[in-house]
KERORO-260989 format. One record per residue (C-alpha): x, z, y; residue in three letters. Coordinates in pm, whole numbers, plus 50000, padded with zeros to 5 digits. Each point is the difference from the previous one (the first is absolute). Example, Ala and Ser with C-alpha at 12.3 -4.5 7.8 and 13.67 -1.06 7.14 Angstrom:
<atoms>
- 51230 50780 49550 ala;
- 50137 49934 50344 ser;
</atoms>
This chain:
<atoms>
- 94937 41393 32772 unk;
- 49841 49618 50119 unk;
- 49962 49899 49611 unk;
- 49884 50339 49926 unk;
- 49603 49918 50017 unk;
- 50038 49628 49908 unk;
- 50139 50117 49697 unk;
- 49816 50233 49854 unk;
- 49713 49780 50065 unk;
- 50134 49733 49778 unk;
- 50068 50237 49782 unk;
- 49653 50094 50012 unk;
- 49889 49687 49989 unk;
- 50238 49877 49682 unk;
- 49911 50325 49771 unk;
- 49816 49772 49852 unk;
- 50258 49808 49877 unk;
- 50190 50305 49905 unk;
- 49708 50132 49737 unk;
- 50022 49661 49813 unk;
- 50419 50026 50020 unk;
- 50078 50377 49932 unk;
- 49655 50128 49879 unk;
- 50031 49873 49637 unk;
- 50312 50197 50025 unk;
- 49920 50290 50141 unk;
- 49634 50055 49776 unk;
- 50182 49891 49668 unk;
- 50334 50237 50056 unk;
- 49999 50240 50347 unk;
- 49661 50127 49816 unk;
- 50125 50085 49667 unk;
- 49922 50347 49829 unk;
- 49751 50081 50289 unk;
- 49683 49863 49856 unk;
- 49854 50310 49926 unk;
- 50132 50174 50277 unk;
- 49837 50155 50356 unk;
- 49963 49783 50286 unk;
- 50330 50159 50158 unk;
- 50180 49909 49686 unk;
- 49943 49649 50024 unk;
- 50048 50007 50341 unk;
- 50355 50176 49987 unk;
- 50198 49672 49823 unk;
- 49780 49774 50249 unk;
- 50120 50164 50281 unk;
- 50374 50007 49863 unk;
- 49990 49595 49938 unk;
- 49876 49958 50348 unk;
- 50288 50247 50185 unk;
- 50219 49828 49771 unk;
- 49933 49645 50095 unk;
- 49998 50032 50354 unk;
- 50309 50175 50007 unk;
- 50117 49674 49808 unk;
- 49836 49808 50291 unk;
- 50176 50206 50249 unk;
- 50363 49949 49835 unk;
- 49987 49601 50002 unk;
- 49823 50004 50337 unk;
- 50333 50202 50150 unk;
- 50183 49739 49824 unk;
- 49819 49673 50124 unk;
- 49994 50161 50330 unk;
- 50329 50021 50009 unk;
- 50107 49719 49873 unk;
- 49710 49783 50249 unk;
- 50163 50161 50302 unk;
- 50299 49764 49950 unk;
- 49812 49683 49969 unk;
- 49678 49871 50214 unk;
- 49750 49988 49692 unk;
- 49632 49939 50231 unk;
- 50022 49637 49970 unk;
- 49997 49973 49621 unk;
- 49693 50280 49987 unk;
- 49729 49721 49976 unk;
- 50114 49825 49736 unk;
- 50038 50277 49787 unk;
- 49668 50122 50096 unk;
- 49905 49630 49841 unk;
- 50175 50019 49654 unk;
- 49881 50386 49990 unk;
- 49633 49835 50019 unk;
- 50068 49743 49740 unk;
- 50153 50235 49754 unk;
- 49669 50220 50080 unk;
- 49766 49715 49874 unk;
- 50264 49923 49678 unk;
- 49988 50368 49922 unk;
- 49627 49981 50022 unk;
- 49962 49715 49795 unk;
- 50253 50150 49721 unk;
- 49849 50343 50007 unk;
- 49637 49828 49825 unk;
- 50254 49946 49718 unk;
- 49828 49601 50018 unk;
- 50184 49798 50203 unk;
- 50359 49965 49749 unk;
- 50188 49837 50287 unk;
- 49933 50259 50262 unk;
- 50109 50254 49743 unk;
- 50313 49808 49952 unk;
- 50077 49996 50366 unk;
- 49926 50361 50091 unk;
- 50361 50151 50065 unk;
- 50078 50298 49752 unk;
- 50235 50296 50062 unk;
- 50382 49959 49969 unk;
- 50136 50080 49683 unk;
- 50146 50323 50088 unk;
- 49668 50116 50165 unk;
- 49819 49868 49687 unk;
- 50214 50198 49754 unk;
- 49990 50314 50249 unk;
- 49598 49974 49990 unk;
- 50029 49951 49625 unk;
- 50179 50307 49900 unk;
- 49779 50201 50264 unk;
- 49717 49866 49783 unk;
- 50153 50079 49643 unk;
- 50046 50376 50137 unk;
- 49628 50030 50129 unk;
- 49876 49924 49654 unk;
- 50224 50219 49848 unk;
- 49851 50263 50242 unk;
- 49664 49910 49932 unk;
- 50030 50010 49639 unk;
- 50163 50334 49981 unk;
- 49691 50140 50282 unk;
- 50287 50038 50274 unk;
- 49979 49883 50312 unk;
- 50279 49981 50261 unk;
- 50063 49908 50317 unk;
- 50287 49777 49964 unk;
- 49770 49723 49923 unk;
- 49799 49979 50310 unk;
- 50299 50069 50217 unk;
- 50227 49720 49848 unk;
- 49727 49748 50040 unk;
- 49972 50066 50380 unk;
- 50356 50002 50035 unk;
- 49990 49665 49841 unk;
- 49683 49818 50156 unk;
- 50233 49940 50309 unk;
- 50168 49796 49826 unk;
- 49718 49763 49840 unk;
- 49967 49626 50090 unk;
- 49690 50030 50172 unk;
- 49839 49776 50306 unk;
- 49878 50253 50249 unk;
- 50286 50216 49923 unk;
- 50252 49741 50065 unk;
- 49755 49891 50315 unk;
- 50047 50383 50131 unk;
- 50370 50005 49899 unk;
- 50088 49686 50237 unk;
- 49822 50206 50284 unk;
- 50252 50292 49945 unk;
- 50295 49790 49987 unk;
- 49839 49847 50328 unk;
- 49987 50358 50177 unk;
- 50314 49988 50130 unk;
- 50139 50334 49861 unk;
- 50050 50204 49655 unk;
- 49810 50253 50132 unk;
- 49714 49703 50117 unk;
- 49955 49903 49684 unk;
- 49982 50325 49795 unk;
- 49742 50087 50265 unk;
- 49827 49685 49940 unk;
- 49972 50001 49572 unk;
- 49896 50359 50034 unk;
- 49718 49871 50199 unk;
- 49933 49730 49738 unk;
- 50050 50258 49700 unk;
- 49751 50269 50200 unk;
- 49719 49734 50013 unk;
- 50037 49884 49643 unk;
- 49998 50326 49874 unk;
- 49609 50128 50051 unk;
- 49858 49710 49775 unk;
- 50214 50008 49740 unk;
- 50013 50341 49967 unk;
- 49589 50032 50005 unk;
- 50054 49694 49707 unk;
- 50210 50249 49824 unk;
- 49777 50258 50000 unk;
- 49687 49827 49938 unk;
- 50174 49837 49695 unk;
- 50065 50322 49846 unk;
- 49641 50000 49941 unk;
- 49913 49629 49941 unk;
- 49980 49860 49624 unk;
- 50218 49694 49872 unk;
- 49764 49768 50073 unk;
- 49949 50083 50328 unk;
- 50340 49929 50089 unk;
- 50054 49705 49821 unk;
- 49696 49801 50243 unk;
- 50098 50207 50291 unk;
- 50323 49806 49950 unk;
- 49774 49665 50061 unk;
- 49866 50086 50275 unk;
- 50310 50076 50176 unk;
- 50126 49698 49927 unk;
- 49742 49851 50196 unk;
- 50076 50234 50268 unk;
- 50387 49903 50025 unk;
- 49870 49633 50027 unk;
- 49825 50043 50294 unk;
- 50302 50241 50136 unk;
- 50214 49650 49913 unk;
- 49813 49781 50244 unk;
- 49951 50231 50252 unk;
- 50409 50041 49973 unk;
- 50001 49611 50025 unk;
- 49790 50035 50380 unk;
</atoms>
């Protein structure tokens, strides 16, 4: 339980980064077929995504906690936090679409994860064209989220590995996922009502926020 509240706070603080990384995916795919639905109908895929994401986080935390119980990882934690801060700064520059070298340096999902995301995207598009909505899409994206190369997520995973036990790692990642949920859920709900032009401008604003958090990580 020692890590629960710090990890919850980490999730809350870095949830703006989650919006920049996963927000476009949620808006573009997880909400397909709900554009004309009621508020409750728009909320269901968001809740499905968040639930699946937390399950994914906990599973990874369970494995890392079990592995970390064999090794002492506390000594490398500060170096990982510095690397995470640098990564967030590069990510923020790439999000603007105006810094080519930053775009090239931004890590991409592994090929198998990219293929899984692409396959889910194609299914979501096909469902939308047929005016058919399914929870399989947001659930699949949520389960894949735990494997994304994300700086705050990597920092959280390191803390899970350093928790000393499988249960501690799972609990730490549950707290982190819970912290990221409110803002991303609110973003998904708001975006289902927002015009496309607003979403494009929001990405620039999010890039500035991520840049600030990257500098904070370095500090």
